[in-house]
Every structure is written in structure tokens, then in C-alpha cells.
py3Dmol code that shows the C-alpha trace and the ligand (Angstrom):
import py3Dmol

protein = """\
ATOM      1  CA  UNK A   1       0.803  -5.006 128.950  1.00  0.00           C
ATOM      2  CA  UNK A   2       2.975  -2.525 127.024  1.00  0.00           C
ATOM      3  CA  UNK A   3       2.575   1.147 127.944  1.00  0.00           C
ATOM      4  CA  UNK A   4       3.413   4.291 125.971  1.00  0.00           C
ATOM      5  CA  UNK A   5       3.316   7.922 127.091  1.00  0.00           C
ATOM      6  CA  UNK A   6       2.986  10.559 124.379  1.00  0.00           C
ATOM      7  CA  UNK A   7       3.170  14.221 125.326  1.00  0.00           C
ATOM      8  CA  UNK A   8       1.026  16.615 123.302  1.00  0.00           C
ATOM      9  CA  UNK A   9      -1.171  13.877 121.859  1.00  0.00           C
ATOM     10  CA  UNK A  10      -4.483  15.738 121.744  1.00  0.00           C
ATOM     11  CA  UNK A  11      -4.006  16.694 118.082  1.00  0.00           C
ATOM     12  CA  UNK A  12      -1.633  16.786 115.141  1.00  0.00           C
ATOM     13  CA  UNK A  13       1.432  14.569 115.139  1.00  0.00           C
ATOM     14  CA  UNK A  14       1.025  13.360 118.725  1.00  0.00           C
ATOM     15  CA  UNK A  15      -2.517  12.195 118.001  1.00  0.00           C
ATOM     16  CA  UNK A  16      -1.328  10.095 115.032  1.00  0.00           C
ATOM     17  CA  UNK A  17       1.471   8.646 117.162  1.00  0.00           C
ATOM     18  CA  UNK A  18      -0.942   7.742 119.977  1.00  0.00           C
ATOM     19  CA  UNK A  19      -3.380   6.029 117.615  1.00  0.00           C
ATOM     20  CA  UNK A  20      -0.579   4.195 115.800  1.00  0.00           C
ATOM     21  CA  UNK A  21       1.054   2.928 118.999  1.00  0.00           C
ATOM     22  CA  UNK A  22      -2.341   1.814 120.293  1.00  0.00           C
ATOM     23  CA  UNK A  23      -2.736  -0.214 117.090  1.00  0.00           C
ATOM     24  CA  UNK A  24       0.619  -1.836 117.941  1.00  0.00           C
ATOM     25  CA  UNK A  25      -0.899  -3.002 121.226  1.00  0.00           C
ATOM     26  CA  UNK A  26       0.312  -0.282 123.574  1.00  0.00           C
ATOM     27  CA  UNK A  27      -1.809   1.085 126.374  1.00  0.00           C
ATOM     28  CA  UNK A  28      -1.499   4.764 125.650  1.00  0.00           C
ATOM     29  CA  UNK A  29      -1.311   7.803 127.919  1.00  0.00           C
ATOM     30  CA  UNK A  30      -2.563  10.685 125.783  1.00  0.00           C
ATOM     31  CA  UNK A  31      -0.842  13.755 127.211  1.00  0.00           C
ATOM     32  CA  UNK A  32      -2.400  17.165 126.664  1.00  0.00           C
ATOM     33  CA  UNK A  33      -2.003  20.692 127.977  1.00  0.00           C
ATOM     34  CA  UNK A  34      -5.250  22.653 127.464  1.00  0.00           C
ATOM     35  CA  UNK A  35      -7.387  20.593 125.130  1.00  0.00           C
ATOM     36  CA  UNK A  36      -9.072  17.996 127.334  1.00  0.00           C
ATOM     37  CA  UNK A  37     -11.975  17.388 124.948  1.00  0.00           C
ATOM     38  CA  UNK A  38      -9.640  16.716 122.000  1.00  0.00           C
ATOM     39  CA  UNK A  39      -7.490  14.385 124.094  1.00  0.00           C
ATOM     40  CA  UNK A  40     -10.601  12.495 125.169  1.00  0.00           C
ATOM     41  CA  UNK A  41     -11.637  12.223 121.496  1.00  0.00           C
ATOM     42  CA  UNK A  42      -8.285  10.560 120.746  1.00  0.00           C
ATOM     43  CA  UNK A  43      -8.857   8.122 123.610  1.00  0.00           C
ATOM     44  CA  UNK A  44     -12.391   7.398 122.419  1.00  0.00           C
ATOM     45  CA  UNK A  45     -11.121   6.587 118.916  1.00  0.00           C
ATOM     46  CA  UNK A  46      -8.545   4.191 120.366  1.00  0.00           C
ATOM     47  CA  UNK A  47     -11.029   2.541 122.729  1.00  0.00           C
ATOM     48  CA  UNK A  48     -13.594   2.171 119.917  1.00  0.00           C
ATOM     49  CA  UNK A  49     -10.916   0.294 118.006  1.00  0.00           C
ATOM     50  CA  UNK A  50     -10.416  -2.110 120.930  1.00  0.00           C
ATOM     51  CA  UNK A  51      -7.396  -0.359 122.468  1.00  0.00           C
ATOM     52  CA  UNK A  52      -6.696   1.119 125.893  1.00  0.00           C
ATOM     53  CA  UNK A  53      -6.044   4.838 126.332  1.00  0.00           C
ATOM     54  CA  UNK A  54      -6.269   7.477 129.009  1.00  0.00           C
ATOM     55  CA  UNK A  55      -6.030  11.258 128.685  1.00  0.00           C
ATOM     56  CA  UNK A  56      -3.700  12.982 131.158  1.00  0.00           C
ATOM     57  CA  UNK A  57      -3.310  16.733 131.626  1.00  0.00           C
ATOM     58  CA  UNK A  58       0.363  17.647 131.743  1.00  0.00           C
ATOM     59  CA  UNK A  59       1.975  20.972 130.902  1.00  0.00           C
ATOM     60  CA  UNK A  60       5.467  19.758 130.023  1.00  0.00           C
ATOM     61  CA  UNK A  61       6.971  23.133 130.918  1.00  0.00           C
ATOM     62  CA  UNK A  62       6.124  22.370 134.574  1.00  0.00           C
ATOM     63  CA  UNK A  63       8.541  19.671 135.824  1.00  0.00           C
ATOM     64  CA  UNK A  64       6.228  18.714 138.712  1.00  0.00           C
ATOM     65  CA  UNK A  65       3.434  17.926 136.222  1.00  0.00           C
ATOM     66  CA  UNK A  66       5.770  15.789 134.111  1.00  0.00           C
ATOM     67  CA  UNK A  67       6.887  13.889 137.200  1.00  0.00           C
ATOM     68  CA  UNK A  68       3.272  13.377 138.221  1.00  0.00           C
ATOM     69  CA  UNK A  69       2.318  12.015 134.769  1.00  0.00           C
ATOM     70  CA  UNK A  70       5.156   9.475 134.767  1.00  0.00           C
ATOM     71  CA  UNK A  71       4.485   8.437 138.370  1.00  0.00           C
ATOM     72  CA  UNK A  72       0.770   8.076 137.619  1.00  0.00           C
ATOM     73  CA  UNK A  73       1.468   5.917 134.551  1.00  0.00           C
ATOM     74  CA  UNK A  74       3.902   3.716 136.441  1.00  0.00           C
ATOM     75  CA  UNK A  75       1.529   3.271 139.378  1.00  0.00           C
ATOM     76  CA  UNK A  76      -1.455   2.494 137.154  1.00  0.00           C
ATOM     77  CA  UNK A  77       0.086   0.448 134.350  1.00  0.00           C
ATOM     78  CA  UNK A  78       3.390  -0.875 135.724  1.00  0.00           C
ATOM     79  CA  UNK A  79       6.095  -0.695 133.076  1.00  0.00           C
ATOM     80  CA  UNK A  80       6.701   2.307 130.853  1.00  0.00           C
ATOM     81  CA  UNK A  81       7.905   0.856 127.576  1.00  0.00           C
ATOM     82  CA  UNK A  82       7.767   3.822 125.218  1.00  0.00           C
ATOM     83  CA  UNK A  83       7.920   7.561 125.744  1.00  0.00           C
ATOM     84  CA  UNK A  84       7.469  10.020 122.902  1.00  0.00           C
ATOM     85  CA  UNK A  85       8.478  13.580 123.811  1.00  0.00           C
ATOM     86  CA  UNK A  86       6.334  15.283 121.202  1.00  0.00           C
ATOM     87  CA  UNK A  87       4.743  18.343 122.829  1.00  0.00           C
ATOM     88  CA  UNK A  88       5.920  21.557 121.273  1.00  0.00           C
ATOM     89  CA  UNK A  89       5.015  25.101 120.326  1.00  0.00           C
ATOM     90  CA  UNK A  90       6.313  27.422 117.642  1.00  0.00           C
ATOM     91  CA  UNK A  91       7.429  31.039 117.855  1.00  0.00           C
ATOM     92  CA  UNK A  92       7.516  32.782 114.523  1.00  0.00           C
ATOM     93  CA  UNK A  93       9.092  36.195 114.025  1.00  0.00           C
ATOM     94  CA  UNK A  94      12.315  38.155 114.067  1.00  0.00           C
ATOM     95  CA  UNK A  95      14.442  37.441 117.118  1.00  0.00           C
ATOM     96  CA  UNK A  96      14.489  41.157 117.955  1.00  0.00           C
ATOM     97  CA  UNK A  97      10.698  40.989 118.349  1.00  0.00           C
ATOM     98  CA  UNK A  98      10.686  37.988 120.717  1.00  0.00           C
ATOM     99  CA  UNK A  99       9.864  39.001 124.299  1.00  0.00           C
ATOM    100  CA  UNK A 100      11.671  37.473 127.281  1.00  0.00           C
ATOM    101  CA  UNK A 101       8.447  35.632 128.011  1.00  0.00           C
ATOM    102  CA  UNK A 102       8.212  34.110 124.523  1.00  0.00           C
ATOM    103  CA  UNK A 103      11.825  32.952 124.605  1.00  0.00           C
ATOM    104  CA  UNK A 104      11.411  31.351 128.033  1.00  0.00           C
ATOM    105  CA  UNK A 105       8.103  29.745 127.080  1.00  0.00           C
ATOM    106  CA  UNK A 106       9.448  28.131 123.901  1.00  0.00           C
ATOM    107  CA  UNK A 107      12.590  26.856 125.625  1.00  0.00           C
ATOM    108  CA  UNK A 108      10.700  25.581 128.665  1.00  0.00           C
ATOM    109  CA  UNK A 109       8.050  23.827 126.587  1.00  0.00           C
ATOM    110  CA  UNK A 110      10.125  22.396 123.756  1.00  0.00           C
ATOM    111  CA  UNK A 111      13.526  21.734 125.273  1.00  0.00           C
ATOM    112  CA  UNK A 112      13.135  21.613 129.050  1.00  0.00           C
ATOM    113  CA  UNK A 113       9.827  19.750 128.646  1.00  0.00           C
ATOM    114  CA  UNK A 114      11.508  17.106 126.516  1.00  0.00           C
ATOM    115  CA  UNK A 115      14.487  16.762 128.853  1.00  0.00           C
ATOM    116  CA  UNK A 116      12.311  16.523 131.962  1.00  0.00           C
ATOM    117  CA  UNK A 117      10.029  13.898 130.435  1.00  0.00           C
ATOM    118  CA  UNK A 118      13.020  11.837 129.314  1.00  0.00           C
ATOM    119  CA  UNK A 119      14.612  12.113 132.763  1.00  0.00           C
ATOM    120  CA  UNK A 120      11.501  10.969 134.595  1.00  0.00           C
ATOM    121  CA  UNK A 121      10.874   8.145 132.110  1.00  0.00           C
ATOM    122  CA  UNK A 122      14.530   7.081 132.276  1.00  0.00           C
ATOM    123  CA  UNK A 123      14.234   6.532 136.026  1.00  0.00           C
ATOM    124  CA  UNK A 124      11.516   3.959 135.417  1.00  0.00           C
ATOM    125  CA  UNK A 125      13.191   2.467 132.340  1.00  0.00           C
ATOM    126  CA  UNK A 126      16.520   2.086 134.167  1.00  0.00           C
ATOM    127  CA  UNK A 127      14.810   0.054 136.876  1.00  0.00           C
ATOM    128  CA  UNK A 128      13.219  -2.109 134.141  1.00  0.00           C
ATOM    129  CA  UNK A 129      16.473  -2.260 132.126  1.00  0.00           C
ATOM    130  CA  UNK A 130      14.402  -1.695 128.998  1.00  0.00           C
ATOM    131  CA  UNK A 131      12.591   1.062 127.180  1.00  0.00           C
ATOM    132  CA  UNK A 132      12.339   3.158 124.085  1.00  0.00           C
ATOM    133  CA  UNK A 133      12.464   6.939 123.937  1.00  0.00           C
ATOM    134  CA  UNK A 134      11.653   8.975 120.842  1.00  0.00           C
ATOM    135  CA  UNK A 135      12.055  12.737 120.817  1.00  0.00           C
ATOM    136  CA  UNK A 136      10.476  14.980 118.210  1.00  0.00           C
ATOM    137  CA  UNK A 137      12.794  17.617 116.802  1.00  0.00           C
ATOM    138  CA  UNK A 138      12.363  19.431 113.473  1.00  0.00           C
ATOM    139  CA  UNK A 139      14.264  19.995 110.260  1.00  0.00           C
ATOM    140  CA  UNK A 140      14.879  23.486 111.654  1.00  0.00           C
ATOM    141  CA  UNK A 141      16.824  21.849 114.456  1.00  0.00           C
ATOM    142  CA  UNK A 142      19.104  20.445 111.772  1.00  0.00           C
ATOM    143  CA  UNK A 143      19.600  23.502 109.582  1.00  0.00           C
ATOM    144  CA  UNK A 144      17.974  26.482 111.345  1.00  0.00           C
ATOM    145  CA  UNK A 145      14.896  28.304 110.134  1.00  0.00           C
ATOM    146  CA  UNK A 146      14.797  32.040 109.448  1.00  0.00           C
ATOM    147  CA  UNK A 147      12.378  33.793 111.800  1.00  0.00           C
ATOM    148  CA  UNK A 148      12.309  30.634 113.910  1.00  0.00           C
ATOM    149  CA  UNK A 149      15.646  31.081 115.680  1.00  0.00           C
ATOM    150  CA  UNK A 150      14.542  30.230 119.214  1.00  0.00           C
ATOM    151  CA  UNK A 151      12.365  27.358 117.995  1.00  0.00           C
ATOM    152  CA  UNK A 152      15.347  26.112 115.963  1.00  0.00           C
ATOM    153  CA  UNK A 153      17.570  26.369 119.035  1.00  0.00           C
ATOM    154  CA  UNK A 154      15.207  24.180 121.048  1.00  0.00           C
ATOM    155  CA  UNK A 155      14.969  21.621 118.249  1.00  0.00           C
ATOM    156  CA  UNK A 156      18.744  21.570 117.730  1.00  0.00           C
ATOM    157  CA  UNK A 157      19.093  21.106 121.465  1.00  0.00           C
ATOM    158  CA  UNK A 158      16.750  18.125 121.324  1.00  0.00           C
ATOM    159  CA  UNK A 159      18.971  16.478 118.688  1.00  0.00           C
ATOM    160  CA  UNK A 160      22.160  16.886 120.748  1.00  0.00           C
ATOM    161  CA  UNK A 161      20.338  15.811 123.908  1.00  0.00           C
ATOM    162  CA  UNK A 162      18.935  12.680 122.253  1.00  0.00           C
ATOM    163  CA  UNK A 163      22.333  11.611 120.893  1.00  0.00           C
ATOM    164  CA  UNK A 164      23.949  12.105 124.307  1.00  0.00           C
ATOM    165  CA  UNK A 165      21.190  10.297 126.194  1.00  0.00           C
ATOM    166  CA  UNK A 166      21.338   7.394 123.729  1.00  0.00           C
ATOM    167  CA  UNK A 167      24.992   6.840 124.634  1.00  0.00           C
ATOM    168  CA  UNK A 168      24.238   7.147 128.358  1.00  0.00           C
ATOM    169  CA  UNK A 169      21.399   4.614 128.356  1.00  0.00           C
ATOM    170  CA  UNK A 170      22.423   2.106 125.686  1.00  0.00           C
ATOM    171  CA  UNK A 171      24.039  -0.378 128.068  1.00  0.00           C
ATOM    172  CA  UNK A 172      20.882  -0.316 130.184  1.00  0.00           C
ATOM    173  CA  UNK A 173      18.782  -1.667 127.324  1.00  0.00           C
ATOM    174  CA  UNK A 174      17.170   1.683 126.532  1.00  0.00           C
ATOM    175  CA  UNK A 175      17.194   3.086 123.000  1.00  0.00           C
ATOM    176  CA  UNK A 176      16.827   6.816 122.340  1.00  0.00           C
ATOM    177  CA  UNK A 177      16.120   8.177 118.884  1.00  0.00           C
ATOM    178  CA  UNK A 178      14.901  11.428 117.432  1.00  0.00           C
ATOM    179  CA  UNK A 179      12.516  12.170 114.573  1.00  0.00           C
ATOM    180  CA  UNK A 180      13.008  15.436 112.692  1.00  0.00           C
ATOM    181  CA  UNK A 181       9.852  16.195 110.719  1.00  0.00           C
ATOM    182  CA  UNK A 182       9.760  18.627 107.829  1.00  0.00           C
ATOM    183  CA  UNK A 183       6.605  20.527 106.878  1.00  0.00           C
ATOM    184  CA  UNK A 184       3.648  18.626 108.324  1.00  0.00           C
ATOM    185  CA  UNK A 185       0.211  20.153 107.843  1.00  0.00           C
ATOM    186  CA  UNK A 186      -1.056  20.660 111.408  1.00  0.00           C
ATOM    187  CA  UNK A 187      -2.318  23.504 113.577  1.00  0.00           C
ATOM    188  CA  UNK A 188       1.223  24.503 114.509  1.00  0.00           C
ATOM    189  CA  UNK A 189       1.486  25.972 110.997  1.00  0.00           C
ATOM    190  CA  UNK A 190      -1.830  27.838 111.198  1.00  0.00           C
ATOM    191  CA  UNK A 191       0.059  31.151 111.059  1.00  0.00           C
ATOM    192  CA  UNK A 192       0.915  30.386 107.407  1.00  0.00           C
ATOM    193  CA  UNK A 193      -1.376  31.458 104.565  1.00  0.00           C
ATOM    194  CA  UNK A 194      -2.337  28.946 101.865  1.00  0.00           C
ATOM    195  CA  UNK A 195       0.060  30.752  99.507  1.00  0.00           C
ATOM    196  CA  UNK A 196       2.924  30.349 101.954  1.00  0.00           C
ATOM    197  CA  UNK A 197       2.094  26.666 102.383  1.00  0.00           C
ATOM    198  CA  UNK A 198       2.053  26.203  98.596  1.00  0.00           C
ATOM    199  CA  UNK A 199       5.479  27.857  98.354  1.00  0.00           C
ATOM    200  CA  UNK A 200       6.923  25.474 100.941  1.00  0.00           C
ATOM    201  CA  UNK A 201       5.427  22.462  99.171  1.00  0.00           C
ATOM    202  CA  UNK A 202       6.877  23.661  95.862  1.00  0.00           C
ATOM    203  CA  UNK A 203      10.361  23.236  97.390  1.00  0.00           C
ATOM    204  CA  UNK A 204       9.728  19.708  98.704  1.00  0.00           C
ATOM    205  CA  UNK A 205      11.268  17.037  96.422  1.00  0.00           C
ATOM    206  CA  UNK A 206       8.423  14.601  97.170  1.00  0.00           C
ATOM    207  CA  UNK A 207       6.017  17.415  96.214  1.00  0.00           C
ATOM    208  CA  UNK A 208       3.595  17.281  99.121  1.00  0.00           C
ATOM    209  CA  UNK A 209       3.252  18.317 102.724  1.00  0.00           C
ATOM    210  CA  UNK A 210       3.925  15.563 105.228  1.00  0.00           C
ATOM    211  CA  UNK A 211       1.107  14.056 107.250  1.00  0.00           C
ATOM    212  CA  UNK A 212       1.062  13.297 110.966  1.00  0.00           C
ATOM    213  CA  UNK A 213       0.874   9.638 109.924  1.00  0.00           C
ATOM    214  CA  UNK A 214       4.206   9.953 108.061  1.00  0.00           C
ATOM    215  CA  UNK A 215       5.818  10.926 111.366  1.00  0.00           C
ATOM    216  CA  UNK A 216       3.904   8.307 113.357  1.00  0.00           C
ATOM    217  CA  UNK A 217       5.141   5.588 110.972  1.00  0.00           C
ATOM    218  CA  UNK A 218       8.746   6.502 111.789  1.00  0.00           C
ATOM    219  CA  UNK A 219       7.992   6.410 115.522  1.00  0.00           C
ATOM    220  CA  UNK A 220       6.339   2.996 115.223  1.00  0.00           C
ATOM    221  CA  UNK A 221       9.390   1.670 113.397  1.00  0.00           C
ATOM    222  CA  UNK A 222      11.885   3.175 115.864  1.00  0.00           C
ATOM    223  CA  UNK A 223      10.035   1.688 118.835  1.00  0.00           C
ATOM    224  CA  UNK A 224       9.697  -1.737 117.222  1.00  0.00           C
ATOM    225  CA  UNK A 225      12.109  -4.662 117.375  1.00  0.00           C
ATOM    226  CA  UNK A 226      12.826  -4.021 113.701  1.00  0.00           C
ATOM    227  CA  UNK A 227      14.897  -1.053 114.896  1.00  0.00           C
ATOM    228  CA  UNK A 228      16.580  -2.972 117.729  1.00  0.00           C
ATOM    229  CA  UNK A 229      20.057  -1.973 116.467  1.00  0.00           C
ATOM    230  CA  UNK A 230      19.161   1.691 116.036  1.00  0.00           C
ATOM    231  CA  UNK A 231      19.924   4.226 118.742  1.00  0.00           C
ATOM    232  CA  UNK A 232      21.137   7.826 118.870  1.00  0.00           C
ATOM    233  CA  UNK A 233      19.843   8.516 115.364  1.00  0.00           C
ATOM    234  CA  UNK A 234      17.919  11.364 113.804  1.00  0.00           C
ATOM    235  CA  UNK A 235      15.307  10.123 111.365  1.00  0.00           C
ATOM    236  CA  UNK A 236      14.333  12.912 108.987  1.00  0.00           C
ATOM    237  CA  UNK A 237      10.736  12.759 107.773  1.00  0.00           C
ATOM    238  CA  UNK A 238      10.706  15.728 105.422  1.00  0.00           C
ATOM    239  CA  UNK A 239      10.050  14.612 101.854  1.00  0.00           C
ATOM    240  CA  UNK A 240      13.678  15.320 100.955  1.00  0.00           C
ATOM    241  CA  UNK A 241      13.538  19.041 101.814  1.00  0.00           C
ATOM    242  CA  UNK A 242      16.560  18.855 104.126  1.00  0.00           C
ATOM    243  CA  UNK A 243      19.202  16.218 103.468  1.00  0.00           C
TER     244      UNK A 243
END
"""
ligand_1 = """\
48
NDP
P 0.065 20.937 117.098
O 0.068 22.392 117.386
O -0.892 20.370 116.136
O -0.079 20.121 118.479
C 0.712 20.485 119.575
C 0.468 19.530 120.716
O 1.352 19.888 121.776
C -0.945 19.598 121.256
O -1.332 18.305 121.635
C -0.810 20.497 122.474
O -1.734 20.206 123.519
C 0.571 20.118 122.941
N 1.199 21.136 123.780
C 1.426 22.440 123.510
N 2.009 23.047 124.568
C 2.130 22.089 125.531
C 2.616 22.075 126.836
N 3.122 23.176 127.423
N 2.575 20.911 127.535
C 2.066 19.802 126.975
N 1.570 19.745 125.742
C 1.592 20.885 125.026
O 1.580 20.631 116.657
P 2.207 19.413 115.814
O 1.439 18.185 116.031
O 2.463 19.878 114.454
O 3.640 19.318 116.524
C 4.022 18.242 117.351
C 5.535 18.286 117.483
O 6.127 18.160 116.191
C 6.062 19.602 118.072
O 7.138 19.336 118.930
C 6.545 20.354 116.838
O 7.563 21.263 117.127
C 7.061 19.197 115.989
N 7.179 19.509 114.585
C 6.062 19.854 113.833
C 6.204 20.162 112.510
C 5.051 20.555 111.653
O 5.279 21.068 110.530
N 3.812 20.353 112.064
C 7.533 20.143 111.852
C 8.600 19.763 112.708
C 8.416 19.455 114.016
P -3.145 21.004 123.670
O -3.975 20.608 122.458
O -3.726 20.512 124.927
O -2.822 22.459 123.650
"""
view = py3Dmol.view(width=600, height=400)
view.addModel(protein, "pdb")
view.setStyle({"model": 0}, {"cartoon": {"style": "trace"}})
view.addModel(ligand_1, "xyz")
view.setStyle({"model": 1}, {"stick": {}})
view.zoomTo()
view.show()
């Protein structure tokens, strides 16, 4: 049995990743923070399709909850073969308007949450001498986004972290890669008006918003044997917007 943990899989990109990995034969832990019903819907879809999935409540900004999710998965399913550190939140606005609380929340969810999940998963993967980790960054982690400075900082941090961890774990049979999505039409962008979305799409060389499935396809490839010689890389899924 192959097992995958995906944080923030109740909707959006994480949902597409969970469903896609289930189709690849993984037993999937569908991590969620607040949205139990949505996470259960994802599990139901997978189970209806003949797969195995379980929803697990885990606020990634709380290290004890991350540890508990990994320990639960290991105890219940044995190996942990794939971990996708996907959970994330945005913070839009001028830096001068960000409160201390907002800054801490974005860093603790996006960056610390990713690092903690990777650390806990690495403990299990090191004992197995195998595993695949995929982190989810953003094009703003590559080039910085105006009015998304703290978000960009967390996503840039994820890129550096993933490259470093890839070097640390390579000899132990564990690959670590990062996906940097561009503009993907999900709830995280619900602060944007339709006009603003159209303006972004107008700048995208491939002339459309990305879909959660576009990102999931990259994750499926990175975690497959077809990418067995790929580690420490950032795969940009952005329609050519950032090169
Ligand atoms: P959504 O807002 O659609 O989904 C966010 C997911 O993260 C939900 O499942 C949510 O769970 C979960 N989540 C939020 N806070 C926490 C937390 N503290 N602990 C655990 N889970 C949490 O966002 P997307 O699917 O668009 O984004 C997924 C990832 O992709 C994020 O890291 C985001 O930064 C990144 N990304 C997205 C882009 C886009 O344009 N959409 C572009 C580049 C990167 P719940 O439903 O329970 O609240």
C-alpha cells in the first residue's frame, strides 16, 4: 500500500492533488483546517472511484497537530511514501497595513507549516530510506509580488528550504521538489474582481488561468518513477507568466 499525505486538500489545488494521487493508487490522507465537510466530500469522491482516503483535521501552523497527523498516518497505514506540503493562505495589501498578527499567521501557516510537515515526514521517510516530498510555492516566491510581500517571503523561503532539504535527503533515497504555480483560479484569489482576473490572464502567454489539475499533474509526475532523477527542482506551472 502506498500512502500520501496532502495538507490543505479540502479544496482548490490540494483537492486536485489528492484525487490525482488516489488515481495513481495512493491511499490518501486529506488534510484540512476548518472545512471538514469539504474534506469529507473529497474522500467520498475518491472512495466512489474505488480509492482509499481519510480526512484528517490538521492546522499546519500548530506543530503538535502536524506531528499528530504524521504519527496517525504512520500508525494506520505504515509507510509514508508521498507528502505534499500544500496548505497555504494569502495576505494581500501594503506591507505597512499588515498587522503583527497577519504577518505571524502567514509565516506560521505557509512557511513554518511546510517546514514542520517536511520534518515530521522526513523522520518516517529516513527510517524507510525512501519517500517523495513536494512543496507548493508560488511564482511570487520566485519574483516577488507587489502587495504580497509577506506571502512572497514565505513562498521564496519554501523554494530555498526545498532545495536545501533535497541535498540533505538525497543519499537517503528521498526526493524533494517544489512546484511554483502561477495564477490558478481557486478560492485563494477570491479577493480579486473578475476585471482583475481578466487583466492577469491577459498577461499570461498561454492565455488562460491555470487549473488545480495543471498543478496536480506536475505533482503526479514529480512523485512518479518518471522523475526518479529529479530532485531539488522548482517546477513552474504558470502558463509562461514567469520564466
Ligand atoms: P485554497 O484557498 O483554495 O485552499 C487552501 C487550502 O489550504 C484549504 O484546503 C484550506 O483548508 C487549507 N488551509 C488553510 N489554512 C490552513 C492551515 N492553517 N492548516 C491546514 N490547512 C490550511 O487555496 P489554493 O488551493 O489556491 O492554494 C493551495 C496552495 O497553492 C497554497 O499554498 C497557495 O499559496 C498555493 N498557490 C496558489 C496559487 C493560486 O493562484 N491559487 C498560486 C500559487 C501558489 P480549509 O478548507 O479546511 O480551510
